[in-house]
C-alpha positions, 0 to 999 in steps of 0.5 A: 700082913703085919698087925698095926701097932697103933690101936686106932689103925686097927679100925682101918685094917682090911681084915676088919673091912672084909669081915664086916662086908662078909657079915653085911652081905650075909645078912642082906642075902639071908633077909632077902631070901627069907622074905621071898621064901616066906612069900612064895612057900611059907617055909622058914629059911632055916628049914630049907637050909637043913633040907638042902644040907641033908639032901646033899649028905650021904644017904640024906642023913647027918649027925646032929652035931655036924649039922649044928656046926654047919648051921652055926647053931647050938646043939640045943637050938638045932634040937628045937628046930629039928623037933619042929621039923620032925613034928611036920614029918620032913625029917626024923631022928635015928640012932647013930650006928657008930655011936649009939649016944649020937643021933642022926637027922634024916631027910624023909620023903615028905622032906624031899617033897618039900625041898623039891617044891621050894628049891626052884624058887630058892634057886631063882632067888639066888640067881637074881641076888647072886647071879645079878652081882657075880658072873659064873667065874666070880661065883666059883671064885667066891665059893672057893675062897669061902671054902678055904676060909671055912676050912682054915678056921675049922683047922686052927680052931677059935682064938685063945682066950 
């Protein structure tokens, strides 16, 4: 797709609309999930996201830098989040065996228990919010498309400038 030459035409670019819809859909979904999670379990969605990400990682552990990237957080922001979660006993930090300067976030048994108690309501909310808008095939397509975009952006890196 060629880039428009008239600056006003940029506003009608389908990529701008696609990006805007992605952000709006994310914000609406995130806010609805947070409200429901607060009401049902009193757990911040950021905590649940960390617990899910760790539970889906080998040995339920992940380098802090990778977790920060995946959570789209600064390393200092993730450090503060992990500080709070560690104080509650749901995660712990360990030295990275491959790089002693690096740290791993590790899911604890208490974290696994919290995840087990909150995941059913989270999945039910996702079923209502995503399943109400997309059938199973469409959800698979959306997941594949988003993964392709994520992987492409990681490969090419940020735009220059």
